[in-house]
C-alpha positions in Angstrom: 0.0 0.0 0.0 1.3 3.5 -0.9 1.9 6.0 1.8 0.5 9.5 2.0 3.6 11.1 0.5 3.4 9.0 -2.7 -0.4 9.4 -2.9 0.1 13.2 -2.7 2.6 13.1 -5.5 0.3 11.1 -7.7 -2.6 13.5 -6.9 -0.5 16.5 -8.0 0.5 14.8 -11.2 -3.1 13.7 -12.0 -4.3 17.3 -11.4 -1.6 18.7 -13.6 -2.3 16.3 -16.5 -6.0 17.2 -16.3 -5.1 20.9 -16.3 -3.0 20.3 -19.4 -6.1 18.8 -21.1 -8.4 21.5 -20.0 -6.1 24.2 -21.3 -6.4 22.7 -24.8 -2.7 22.1 -25.1 -3.1 18.4 -25.8 -5.6 16.3 -27.7 -6.4 12.5 -27.9 -3.7 10.9 -25.7 -0.9 13.3 -26.7 1.2 14.9 -24.0 2.1 14.1 -20.4 3.1 15.6 -17.1 5.3 14.1 -14.3 6.4 15.1 -10.8 9.2 14.0 -8.7 9.9 13.1 -5.0 13.6 13.6 -4.8 14.0 12.2 -1.3 12.4 8.9 -2.4 14.0 9.2 -5.9 10.7 8.5 -7.6 8.6 10.2 -10.2 4.9 9.9 -10.9 3.8 10.2 -14.6 0.8 9.7 -16.9 0.2 6.2 -18.2 0.9 5.6 -21.9 -1.9 5.9 -24.3 -4.7 6.4 -21.7 -7.3 9.0 -22.7 -7.5 12.0 -20.4 -11.1 11.3 -19.6 -10.0 8.0 -18.0 -7.1 9.2 -15.9 -7.4 8.6 -12.2 -5.2 8.2 -9.1 -4.9 4.4 -9.7 -3.4 4.6 -13.1 -0.7 7.2 -12.4 2.6 5.3 -12.7 5.5 5.4 -10.3 9.0 5.1 -11.7 12.4 5.4 -10.0 14.9 8.0 -11.1 17.1 5.1 -12.4 14.2 4.0 -14.7 12.8 1.0 -12.7 9.1 0.5 -12.8 7.6 0.7 -9.3 3.9 0.2 -9.8 2.4 -2.6 -11.9 -0.5 -2.7 -14.2 0.1 0.3 -16.4 3.0 1.3 -18.7 4.4 4.8 -18.0 4.3 7.4 -20.8 6.5 6.6 -23.7 8.3 9.9 -23.0 9.3 8.8 -19.5 13.0 8.4 -20.3 13.1 12.0 -21.5 11.6 13.2 -18.2 14.1 11.1 -16.3 17.0 12.7 -18.1 15.7 16.1 -17.3 15.2 15.3 -13.6 18.7 13.8 -13.4 20.3 16.7 -15.2 18.4 19.7 -13.8 18.6 19.1 -10.1 16.1 21.7 -8.9 13.1 21.0 -11.1 10.0 19.3 -9.5 7.8 18.8 -12.5 8.0 18.2 -16.3 5.3 18.7 -19.0 5.3 17.7 -22.7 2.7 18.8 -25.2 2.1 19.0 -28.9 0.4 22.4 -28.5 -0.2 23.9 -31.9 2.0 26.9 -32.2 4.9 25.8 -30.0 4.9 22.6 -32.1 4.8 24.6 -35.4 8.0 26.4 -34.2 9.6 23.1 -33.2 8.7 21.6 -36.6 10.2 24.5 -38.4 13.4 24.2 -36.2 12.9 27.8 -35.1 13.8 29.2 -31.7 11.3 31.6 -30.2 13.0 35.0 -30.1 12.2 37.4 -27.3 10.2 40.0 -29.2 8.3 41.6 -26.4 7.8 42.0 -22.7 5.2 39.2 -22.4 8.0 36.8 -23.3 10.6 38.5 -21.1 8.2 38.3 -18.1 8.6 34.5 -18.1 11.6 33.4 -20.2 15.0 35.1 -20.0 15.9 35.4 -23.6 15.4 33.2 -26.7 13.6 29.9 -26.1 15.9 27.4 -27.7 15.2 24.7 -30.3 17.5 21.7 -30.4 19.3 20.3 -33.3 17.6 17.5 -35.3 18.2 14.2 -33.5 20.7 11.9 -35.1 19.8 8.6 -36.7 22.2 6.9 -34.2 20.3 8.4 -31.3 16.9 7.4 -32.8 18.0 3.8 -33.2 19.8 3.4 -29.9 17.5 4.8 -27.2 15.2 7.5 -28.7 13.4 8.9 -25.7 16.5 8.9 -23.5 18.5 10.5 -26.3 15.8 13.2 -26.6 16.5 14.2 -23.0 20.2 14.2 -23.7 19.5 16.5 -26.7 17.8 19.0 -24.5 20.5 18.8 -21.8 23.2 19.3 -24.4 21.4 22.2 -26.0 21.4 24.0 -22.7 25.0 23.1 -22.0 26.2 24.2 -25.4 24.3 27.5 -25.4 25.2 28.1 -21.7 21.5 28.5 -20.8 20.4 28.4 -17.1 17.5 25.9 -16.8 16.1 27.9 -13.9 15.7 31.0 -16.1 14.6 29.2 -19.2 12.0 26.6 -18.3 11.3 25.4 -21.8 12.9 23.9 -24.8 11.6 23.0 -28.3 12.7 19.7 -29.6 13.3 20.0 -33.4 10.7 18.1 -35.5 8.9 17.1 -32.3 7.5 19.6 -29.8 8.0 21.5 -26.5 9.1 20.3 -23.1 8.6 22.6 -20.1 9.4 22.3 -16.4 9.0 24.0 -13.0 9.2 23.7 -9.3 6.3 21.2 -9.3 3.9 19.7 -11.9 1.5 22.6 -11.7 4.2 25.1 -12.6 5.4 22.9 -15.5 1.9 23.0 -16.9 1.6 26.8 -16.3 4.9 27.2 -18.2 3.4 25.2 -21.1 0.4 27.5 -21.2 2.6 30.6 -21.2 4.9 29.1 -23.8 2.0 28.4 -26.2 0.7 32.0 -25.9 4.1 33.4 -26.6 4.6 31.1 -29.6 1.3 32.4 -31.0 2.4 36.0 -30.5 5.8 35.2 -32.0 4.2 33.6 -35.1 1.9 36.5 -35.9 4.5 39.1 -35.1 6.8 37.5 -37.7 4.0 37.4 -40.3 3.6 41.2 -39.9 7.3 41.9 -39.8 9.5 39.1 -41.1 12.6 41.3 -40.3 11.8 41.7 -36.6 14.7 41.3 -34.2 14.8 40.4 -30.6 14.1 43.3 -28.3 17.1 45.0 -26.6 18.7 43.3 -23.6 18.1 46.1 -21.2 14.3 45.7 -21.7 14.6 41.9 -21.4 16.6 42.3 -18.1 14.1 44.8 -16.7 11.1 42.6 -17.3 12.5 39.3 -16.3 14.5 40.5 -13.3 11.7 42.6 -11.8 9.7 39.4 -11.5 12.5 36.8 -10.9 15.7 38.6 -9.9 17.3 39.0 -6.5 15.6 42.4 -6.1 12.3 41.5 -7.7 9.5 43.9 -6.9 6.6 42.5 -9.0 3.6 41.1 -7.0 2.5 41.2 -3.4 
């Protein structure tokens, strides 16, 4: 029998997955959210291929951070290994979300990073939202989902991006992954990412030559909410 701590984790992950669906960021069985208990070295994640209308506490799947299946009866999301790489690489995140939301996926499919064109973007993401390189044939054949996580990790390392200031990444030809301090924030980040992707898409239609806004304005908007001397909010 699971204890209260693990039940609470599964409840948070269930609620986050349902919120992802309510936000119209996923359809059919696409997308997934997970959450982690770092002391227990376990994640809870959506079961693979189960419709959102059928999700419940009993079919949330527990997996160890080393990839061992803890609960029986349901297979975890096919993207579980990607989530595990992110948890093992980004030590302070507590939740991960993956969607195929329309505009963020359009950007990913076009292999286009999301430039910081306005203050809405800068309020939540510190600079350009990166897009990975196209995954190699070797990575696809060897261990596709694990290698997808490595691709995200390497993108952040190569571009010297702080995962705490940039809580999203587009995987080229695939779609977005987001994260946060818990599953709920990971979903919120997916919601904000989609809105910013929409704004970016239409801004580029109106002005294909548009450039990222100046760094002083990016700094002002991001740091007033998230910096050491932040003053936004109560």
